[in-house]
C-alpha positions in Angstrom: 12.9 53.1 -15.2 9.9 51.2 -14.4 9.0 47.5 -14.8 5.9 45.4 -15.7 6.1 42.1 -13.7 3.9 39.1 -12.8 3.2 38.0 -9.2 0.7 35.5 -7.9 -0.8 35.4 -11.4 -1.4 39.1 -11.6 0.4 41.8 -13.6 1.8 44.7 -11.7 3.9 47.8 -12.2 6.6 49.4 -10.2 9.4 51.8 -10.3 13.1 50.4 -9.9 15.1 51.3 -6.8 18.0 48.8 -7.3 18.8 46.8 -10.2 20.9 43.6 -9.6 21.7 40.9 -12.0 19.2 38.4 -10.3 16.7 40.6 -8.3 15.4 44.1 -8.3 14.2 46.3 -5.4 11.1 48.1 -6.6 8.5 50.4 -5.2 4.8 49.8 -6.3 2.3 52.5 -7.0 1.0 52.1 -3.4 4.4 52.9 -1.9 5.2 49.3 -1.0 8.8 48.2 -1.4 9.4 44.7 -2.9 12.2 42.4 -4.0 11.4 40.6 -7.1 13.4 38.3 -9.3 14.6 39.4 -12.6 13.0 36.4 -14.2 9.5 37.8 -13.3 10.0 41.1 -15.1 8.2 41.1 -18.5 8.7 44.7 -19.7 11.0 47.4 -18.7 9.8 51.1 -19.7 10.7 54.6 -19.1 7.2 56.0 -19.6 4.3 56.4 -18.9 4.3 56.4 -15.1 3.8 52.9 -13.5 0.3 53.9 -12.3 -1.0 54.6 -15.9 0.5 51.7 -17.9 -2.1 49.0 -17.2 -5.0 51.3 -17.5 -3.9 52.7 -21.0 -3.1 49.1 -21.9 -6.6 47.8 -20.8 -8.1 50.5 -23.2 -5.9 49.6 -26.1 -6.6 45.9 -25.7 -10.2 46.3 -26.0 -9.8 47.0 -29.5 -7.7 44.0 -30.3 -9.6 41.2 -32.1 -8.8 37.8 -30.6 -9.6 35.8 -33.9 -7.4 38.3 -36.0 -4.5 38.0 -33.4 -4.7 34.4 -33.8 -4.5 34.5 -37.7 -1.6 36.8 -37.4 0.5 34.6 -35.0 2.9 32.1 -36.3 2.9 28.3 -35.4 5.9 28.4 -33.1 6.4 30.0 -29.6 6.9 33.6 -29.4 7.5 36.4 -27.0 4.7 38.9 -26.5 7.0 41.8 -27.1 8.2 40.5 -30.5 4.8 39.7 -31.5 3.6 43.2 -30.5 6.4 44.7 -32.9 5.0 42.5 -35.7 1.4 43.2 -35.0 1.7 47.0 -34.8 4.3 47.3 -37.6 6.7 49.1 -35.6 8.7 49.0 -32.3 5.9 48.6 -29.9 5.5 51.2 -27.1 5.2 50.2 -23.6 1.4 50.7 -23.8 1.2 48.6 -27.1 3.3 45.8 -25.8 1.4 45.7 -22.5 -2.0 45.8 -24.5 -1.0 42.8 -26.5 0.1 40.9 -23.4 -3.3 41.5 -21.8 -4.9 40.3 -25.0 -3.0 37.1 -25.2 -3.4 36.5 -21.5 -7.2 37.0 -21.6 -7.6 34.4 -24.5 -6.3 31.1 -23.2 -8.4 29.2 -25.6 -6.6 30.8 -28.4 -3.2 31.2 -27.0 -1.4 28.7 -24.8 1.1 29.9 -22.2 4.6 28.5 -22.4 6.3 30.6 -19.8 6.4 34.0 -18.6 5.6 36.4 -21.4 5.7 33.6 -23.9 2.8 31.9 -25.8 1.9 29.6 -28.6 -1.2 29.8 -30.6 -3.5 26.8 -30.3 -3.7 24.4 -33.2 -6.9 24.8 -35.3 -8.4 21.5 -34.4 -8.0 22.1 -30.6 -9.2 25.7 -31.0 -12.4 24.4 -32.8 -13.1 21.8 -30.1 -12.4 24.5 -27.3 -14.8 26.9 -29.0 -17.3 24.3 -29.4 -17.0 23.5 -25.6 -17.3 27.2 -24.8 -20.4 27.5 -27.0 -22.0 24.5 -25.3 -21.4 26.1 -21.9 -22.9 29.4 -23.1 -26.0 27.5 -24.4 -26.2 25.5 -21.0 -26.0 28.9 -19.2 -28.8 30.3 -21.2 -30.9 27.1 -20.7 -30.3 27.2 -17.0 -31.3 30.9 -16.9 -34.5 30.0 -18.9 -35.3 27.0 -16.6 -34.8 29.0 -13.5 -37.2 31.6 -14.7 -39.8 29.0 -15.6 -39.5 27.4 -12.2 -39.8 30.6 -10.4 -42.9 31.3 -12.5 -44.5 28.1 -11.5 -43.9 26.5 -14.9 -42.1 23.0 -15.2 -39.4 23.1 -17.8 -40.1 20.5 -20.5 -36.6 19.1 -19.9 -37.6 18.1 -16.3 -40.4 15.7 -17.4 -38.3 12.6 -18.2 -36.1 13.2 -15.1 -38.6 14.0 -12.4 -37.8 11.0 -10.3 -34.1 11.6 -10.4 -34.5 15.2 -9.6 -36.7 14.5 -6.7 -34.9 11.6 -5.0 -31.3 11.1 -6.8 -30.2 14.5 -8.3 -27.2 14.4 -10.5 -25.3 17.6 -10.0 -23.6 17.3 -13.3 -26.8 17.8 -15.1 -28.2 21.3 -16.1 -31.6 20.5 -14.8 -30.2 19.8 -11.4 -28.1 23.0 -11.5 -31.2 25.1 -12.6 -33.4 23.5 -9.7 -30.7 24.2 -7.1 -30.3 27.8 -8.4 -34.1 28.3 -8.3 -34.4 26.9 -4.9 -31.7 29.3 -3.7 -33.4 32.2 -5.3 -37.0 31.2 -4.1 -36.0 29.8 -0.7 -38.0 26.8 -1.2 -36.8 23.1 -1.1 -36.7 21.1 -4.4 -39.8 19.1 -3.5 -41.8 22.2 -2.6 -40.7 24.0 -5.7 -41.4 21.1 -8.0 -44.8 20.6 -6.2 -45.7 24.2 -6.9 -44.9 23.6 -10.5 -47.4 20.6 -10.6 -44.5 18.1 -11.0 -45.8 16.1 -7.8 -49.3 14.6 -8.2 -49.7 14.4 -4.4 -47.7 14.2 -1.3 -48.7 10.5 -0.9 -47.1 9.7 -4.4 -44.0 11.6 -3.4 -43.4 9.4 -0.2 -44.5 6.1 -2.0 -42.4 6.7 -4.9 -39.3 7.4 -2.9 -39.8 4.2 -1.0 -40.4 2.3 -4.3 -37.3 3.7 -5.8 -35.1 2.5 -2.8 -36.7 -0.9 -2.4 -38.6 -1.8 -5.6 -36.5 -0.2 -8.3 -37.9 -2.8 -10.9 -41.5 -2.3 -9.8 -43.9 -4.1 -7.5 -45.3 -6.5 -10.1 -44.1 -10.1 -9.9 -42.7 -11.8 -12.9 -44.8 -14.8 -14.3 -44.4 -18.0 -12.4 -45.9 -21.4 -12.0 -48.6 -21.9 -9.4 -47.4 -23.6 -6.2 -47.3 -27.3 -6.2 -50.1 -28.6 -3.8 -48.9 -31.2 -1.2 -50.0 -34.7 -1.4 -50.8 -37.6 0.9 -51.5 -35.3 3.8 -54.1 -36.5 6.5 -57.2 -34.4 7.0 -57.5 -33.0 10.6 -60.8 -33.7 12.2 -61.2 -30.2 13.5 -63.1 -27.1 12.9 -60.5 -24.3 12.8 -61.0 -20.5 12.7 -58.8 -17.5 12.4 -58.8 -14.1 14.0 -57.7 -11.1 12.1 -58.6 -7.6 11.3 -60.9 -6.7 8.3 -58.0 -6.0 5.7 -56.1 -9.3 6.4 -55.7 -11.5 3.4 -52.5 -13.3 4.2 -54.2 -15.4 7.1 -51.3 -17.4 8.7 -52.8 -18.8 11.9 -56.0 -20.4 13.0 -57.2 -22.3 16.1 -59.2 -25.2 16.9 -60.5 -26.6 20.2 -61.8 -30.2 21.0 -62.9 -31.4 24.4 -61.0 -34.4 25.9 -63.4 -36.0 28.4 -61.7 -36.5 31.7 -58.6 -34.7 30.5 -59.3 -31.1 29.5 -58.9 -30.0 26.0 -56.9 -30.5 22.8 -55.9 -27.0 21.5 -54.8 -26.8 17.9 -52.6 -23.9 16.6 -52.5 -24.2 12.8 -50.0 -22.2 10.7 -50.4 -21.9 6.9 -47.8 -23.9 5.2 -46.4 -22.4 1.9 -43.1 -24.2 2.5 -45.0 -27.4 1.5 -45.7 -26.0 -2.1 -42.4 -24.0 -2.8 -39.0 -25.1 -2.4 -35.7 -23.4 -1.4 -34.0 -22.1 -4.5 -37.3 -22.0 -6.5 -38.6 -19.0 -8.5 -41.2 -18.4 -5.7 -38.2 -18.4 -3.0 -36.3 -16.0 -5.1 -39.3 -13.5 -5.1 -39.9 -14.0 -1.4 -36.1 -13.6 -0.7 -36.0 -10.5 -2.7 -38.8 -8.7 -0.8 -38.3 -10.5 2.7 -41.5 -9.2 3.9 -45.0 -7.9 3.2 -44.9 -4.1 3.3 -47.8 -2.5 4.9 -49.2 1.0 4.7 -52.7 2.6 5.3 -55.1 1.6 2.4 -52.5 -0.6 0.6 -49.9 -3.2 0.9 -47.1 -4.9 -1.2 -47.0 -8.6 -0.6 -44.0 -10.7 -0.1 -45.6 -13.5 -2.3 -47.6 -13.3 -5.4 -51.3 -13.4 -5.2 -51.7 -16.9 -6.6 -49.4 -18.3 -3.8 -51.3 -16.1 -1.1 -54.6 -17.3 -2.4 -53.6 -21.0 -2.4 -52.1 -21.0 1.1 -54.0 -18.5 3.1 -56.2 -19.9 5.7 -59.5 -19.0 4.1 -62.8 -20.0 5.4 -64.7 -22.8 3.6 -61.4 -24.4 2.4 -59.3 -27.4 3.4 -55.7 -25.8 3.8 -52.3 -27.2 4.2 -50.9 -26.5 7.6 -48.4 -27.2 10.2 -50.3 -28.0 13.5 -49.2 -27.8 17.1 -51.6 -29.6 19.3 -51.5 -28.9 23.1 -52.9 -31.1 25.7 -54.6 -28.7 28.3 -55.9 -29.5 31.7 -59.0 -28.1 33.2 -56.5 -25.8 35.2 -55.1 -24.7 32.0 -51.7 -26.5 32.4 -50.1 -27.6 29.1 -49.2 -31.3 29.8 -48.1 -32.4 26.4 -47.7 -31.2 22.8 -47.3 -32.7 19.4 -46.8 -31.4 16.0 -47.8 -32.7 12.5 -48.3 -31.5 8.8 -51.8 -32.0 7.7 -54.9 -30.6 5.9 -56.9 -28.5 8.1 -60.5 -27.2 7.4 -61.0 -23.8 8.1 -64.7 -23.1 9.0 -64.5 -19.4 9.9 -62.4 -16.2 9.5 -63.4 -14.0 12.5 -62.8 -10.4 12.2 -61.9 -8.0 14.9 -64.8 -5.6 14.1 -67.4 -8.2 14.2 -66.1 -10.0 17.4 -64.7 -7.4 19.8 -68.2 -5.8 20.4 -69.1 -9.1 21.8 -65.9 -10.4 23.2 -64.1 -7.7 25.3 -62.9 -7.0 28.6 -66.2 -6.0 29.9 -68.2 -8.8 28.4 -65.9 -11.5 29.6 -66.5 -10.3 33.0 -70.2 -9.5 33.0 -71.2 -12.5 30.8 -70.9 -13.3 27.1 -74.0 -13.4 24.9 -74.5 -16.1 22.4 -72.5 -15.7 19.3 -70.4 -18.3 17.2 -67.3 -19.5 18.7 -68.1 -17.9 22.0 -67.2 -20.9 24.0 -64.0 -21.6 22.1 -62.8 -17.9 22.4 -63.5 -18.0 26.1 -61.5 -21.1 26.8 -58.5 -20.0 24.6 -58.6 -16.7 26.5 -58.6 -18.5 29.7 -55.5 -20.6 28.5 -53.8 -17.4 27.3 -54.1 -15.9 30.7 -52.5 -18.9 32.3 -49.7 -18.8 29.8 -49.1 -15.3 30.5 -49.1 -15.8 34.1 -46.6 -18.7 33.9 -44.4 -16.5 31.6 -44.5 -13.6 34.1 -44.6 -11.2 31.2 -47.4 -9.4 29.4 -47.9 -10.4 25.8 -49.1 -6.8 24.9 -48.0 -3.4 26.1 -51.0 -2.3 28.0 -52.4 1.1 27.8 -51.2 1.7 24.2 -53.4 1.7 21.2 -53.4 0.3 17.7 -54.7 2.5 14.9 -56.7 1.3 11.8 -56.8 3.6 8.8 -59.6 3.3 6.2 -59.0 5.2 3.0 -62.1 5.9 0.8 -61.3 6.8 -2.6 -58.8 6.0 -5.4 -55.2 6.2 -4.2 -54.2 7.4 -7.7 -55.9 10.6 -6.5 -54.8 10.5 -2.9 -55.6 14.2 -2.3 -59.3 13.4 -2.9 -59.4 10.4 -0.7 -61.2 10.6 2.7 -59.4 8.9 5.7 -61.0 7.6 8.8 -58.9 6.6 11.7 -60.1 4.3 14.6 -58.1 3.1 17.6 -58.3 0.0 19.6 -56.6 -0.5 22.9 -53.8 -3.2 23.1 -54.1 -6.1 25.3 -57.7 -6.8 24.6 -58.9 -10.4 25.1 -58.5 -11.1 21.4 -55.1 -9.7 21.2 -53.9 -11.6 24.3 -55.4 -14.7 22.9 -53.6 -14.7 19.6 -50.4 -13.2 21.0 -50.1 -15.8 23.7 -50.8 -18.9 21.4 -48.2 -17.5 19.0 -45.7 -17.3 21.8 -46.6 -20.8 22.7 -46.0 -22.0 19.0 -42.9 -20.1 18.2 -41.3 -21.0 21.5 -42.3 -24.6 21.4 -41.2 -25.1 17.8 -38.1 -23.2 18.5 -37.2 -25.6 21.3 -37.9 -28.6 19.0 -35.5 -27.3 16.3 -32.9 -26.6 19.0 -33.3 -30.1 20.6 -33.0 -31.7 17.2 -29.9 -29.6 16.3 -31.7 -28.0 13.3 -30.3 -24.5 12.5 -33.1 -21.9 12.7 -33.4 -18.0 13.1 -34.4 -16.9 16.4 -35.5 -13.6 18.1 -33.6 -13.1 21.3 -33.5 -10.6 24.1 -30.6 -10.7 26.5 -29.2 -7.7 28.7 -32.2 -5.7 27.3 -31.0 -5.9 23.6 -33.3 -7.5 21.1 -31.6 -9.0 18.1 -31.9 -11.8 15.7 -29.6 -14.8 16.0 -29.1 -18.4 14.7 -28.6 -19.5 18.3 -31.6 -20.6 20.7 -31.0 -17.9 23.1 -33.5 -16.6 25.7 -36.0 -13.8 25.0 -36.0 -12.2 28.3 -38.9 -9.8 27.4 -41.3 -12.8 26.6 -40.0 -15.0 29.3 -39.2 -17.8 27.2 -36.2 -19.9 26.7 -36.1 -19.3 23.1 -38.3 -17.8 20.3 -38.2 -18.7 16.7 -40.3 -16.9 14.2 -42.5 -19.4 12.5 -46.0 -18.0 12.8 -46.1 -15.7 9.7 -44.6 -17.6 6.7 -46.9 -15.8 4.2 -45.7 -12.3 5.3 -42.1 -12.8 6.5 -39.2 -14.6 4.8 -37.5 -15.8 8.0 -40.7 -17.4 9.1 -40.7 -19.3 5.6 -37.1 -20.2 6.0 -37.8 -21.6 9.5 -40.7 -23.5 8.3 -38.6 -25.3 5.6 -36.4 -26.4 8.5 -39.4 -27.3 10.7 -40.9 -29.4 7.9 -37.6 -31.2 7.4 -37.4 -31.8 11.2 -41.0 -33.2 11.4 -40.5 -35.4 8.3 -37.3 -36.8 9.5 -35.1 -35.4 6.6 -31.8 -33.4 6.6 -32.6 -29.8 7.0 -32.1 -27.5 4.0 -29.7 -25.2 5.7 -26.9 -26.3 7.9 -25.2 -24.5 10.9 -22.7 -22.7 8.7 -25.1 -21.8 5.8 -24.2 -18.5 4.3 -27.9 -18.4 3.1 -29.2 -18.5 6.5 -26.8 -15.8 7.9 -27.5 -13.6 4.8 -31.1 -13.9 5.0 -31.1 -13.1 8.7 -29.0 -9.9 8.1 -31.0 -8.7 5.1 -34.3 -9.3 6.7 -33.4 -7.4 9.8 -32.4 -4.3 7.9 -35.3 -4.6 5.5 -38.0 -5.3 8.0 -36.8 -2.1 9.9 -36.9 0.0 6.8 -40.4 -1.2 6.0 -41.6 -0.5 9.5 -40.1 3.0 9.3 -42.0 3.5 5.8 -45.2 2.3 7.4 -44.9 4.8 10.3 -44.2 7.6 7.8 -47.3 6.9 5.7 -49.4 6.5 9.0 -48.1 9.9 9.8 -49.0 11.2 6.4 -52.6 10.1 6.7 -52.8 11.4 10.1 -51.7 14.9 8.9 -54.3 14.5 6.1 -57.0 13.7 8.7 -56.1 16.8 10.6 -56.5 18.9 7.5 -59.7 17.1 6.4 -61.3 17.6 9.8 -60.2 21.3 9.9 -58.7 21.0 13.2 -57.3 24.0 14.9 -56.4 22.6 18.2 -55.7 19.0 19.5 -55.3 17.4 23.0 -52.3 15.4 24.0 -50.7 13.7 26.8 -47.1 14.5 28.0 -45.0 11.3 27.6 -41.6 12.2 28.7 -39.3 15.3 28.6 -40.8 17.4 25.9 -42.6 14.7 23.9 -46.4 14.5 23.7 -48.7 11.9 22.3 -51.5 13.4 20.3 -55.1 12.0 21.1 -56.5 9.5 18.6 -53.5 9.6 16.4 -50.3 7.7 16.2 -48.3 10.8 16.3 -45.7 11.5 19.0 -44.4 15.0 18.7 -41.5 16.9 20.0 -42.9 20.2 21.8 -40.3 22.7 22.9 -43.1 25.1 24.0 -44.6 22.8 26.6 -43.7 24.0 30.2 -42.2 21.7 32.7 -44.9 19.4 33.8 -45.4 16.0 35.2 -45.3 13.0 32.9 -48.9 12.1 31.8 -50.1 15.6 32.2 -53.0 16.5 29.8 -52.3 19.5 27.4 -54.1 21.4 24.6 -52.1 22.4 21.6 -52.8 24.9 18.7 -52.1 23.4 15.2 -49.8 26.1 13.5 -49.0 24.3 10.2 -49.1 21.0 8.5 -46.8 19.9 5.7 -47.7 16.7 4.0 -44.6 16.7 1.8 -42.1 17.0 4.7 -44.5 15.2 7.2 -43.8 18.1 9.5 -46.3 19.2 12.1 -45.9 22.5 14.0 -47.8 23.0 17.1 -47.8 25.4 20.0 -48.8 24.8 23.6 -52.0 26.5 24.8 -53.0 25.2 28.1 -52.7 22.4 30.7 -56.0 20.4 31.1 -55.4 18.3 34.1 -53.1 16.8 36.6 -50.7 13.8 35.4 -52.3 10.5 34.8 -50.6 7.0 34.9 -50.0 5.9 31.2 -47.9 3.2 30.0 -45.0 4.3 27.8 -44.0 2.2 24.7 -40.3 3.4 24.7 -39.4 1.4 21.4 -42.2 3.1 19.5 -41.3 6.4 20.8 -37.7 6.2 19.8 -38.7 4.9 16.5 -41.0 7.7 15.7 -38.9 10.5 17.2 
């Protein structure tokens, strides 16, 4: 006698060796001996042989129509053997009973299992719903197959068009479009971005990077909602100065300007004037809400996303030829460039010039200040302020700019909507130039002085501190060891940074003798500081990414096959004339500062990857300053 039994969800056959009431000793076709429970036995049969039953039953089951089987079944539970007798119209053979069991078992949509060898046919409504689900899955499978074929053929499936942003940046794995894209990526060996780009779904790598950033930080778009114009401040005195600003050519949010007046027998009265949007927009106003949401202006080559609407920027920027509301810090400076006194006030400042780096630096640079300055507007003022900056730097004992490192200016010619057709020009300027030092030192003076004033008056503010080598933002006036000052509050860029605007409101209240807008335990103050630090870091990372994109585009545009570089540390190299620090495993063990030539192997603007190979060493190591913070941020 033989048995058909179920074990681990599979049907098996064996010959009986010992038959007990609750268990059996059996031998399978392979010769393995098992002990099985009697309750697991579904069918006992004398013939055919155990090795033949299931193969014969499978052949017979193939001819059984599931739909007809469902119509033949009653509404109650039934045993497969009893149903086999009814279905075949006679006492079913072992092959027939096993065939019916296999047919029932293989149709779970039509027949629900109720125990070992027992079934119940699915109710009509449940069956129809299940069949509809199966048909939907079948259609989905066909759609996925079609979409995969289209993607592999370089054609974008029409279903992808309304969901391109989601597919590129936030794929939903429950959608068939995502499943088709993932399958096509596996079969082609391409990433989703490269495959979609191959299908024409990405207008340009520039758009790809920009749109990912906008989705994360500007999901509602970059346009400002309608708002009232800033309210002009009233009853402010007009300063008797001729102020001028110093910025690069693309700056429109001009936050700071300077003035210089001689004080006979004393020295000079140096004015540091900061734009005052805090006078025309109040905490909690619609303009504040817009600035609070953005927290900073976003910079990128050829473009920017301002923190404030254009109307507010236009009104408060320190543009030449206008009288502008400002908060001024006046320094009394001796002929030896000692600062003996300072005073602060809120006033209207006439701006007579906006000096630009590209115009002034050829005339006012490290060589010309030593060899002798030619005649040009504001020559004497710039020289005196530069001498003051040198004195301030000496007193602090810290440099205001990292010497030996360069800043890079990107000029993008063309319509960014067609970024691949744009031409990029990259120029570099060395940090620590006389103009850089002049501006940096006077900003340090303003921010540290006003930070000290707020601390002295007990007015809460947000400070930038560095203690124990760690730079952080805090609401406590802690020292900034890197700058060598007792405290440093960001106040000099209120048109571009929200913490500066928030601090400006506190400073305005302090100078007017009013209660500050935010107290020591203000949740608004702490939340703004936390959110700003995270967002400002993300914006800076995005800016570096876009600078890398345009740098890679420049290499392609110029058809560069090789490039020279300087070894920074370990296996990091700094490419000449570009803000790219690259990890290079192929560079041999050389001294830091060694000059090398690299072969450019591949450039991928979509992933911002640059592959280079070491060719040769060009010279001995040279002394070069290392900006570790920038290296760590980029690498």
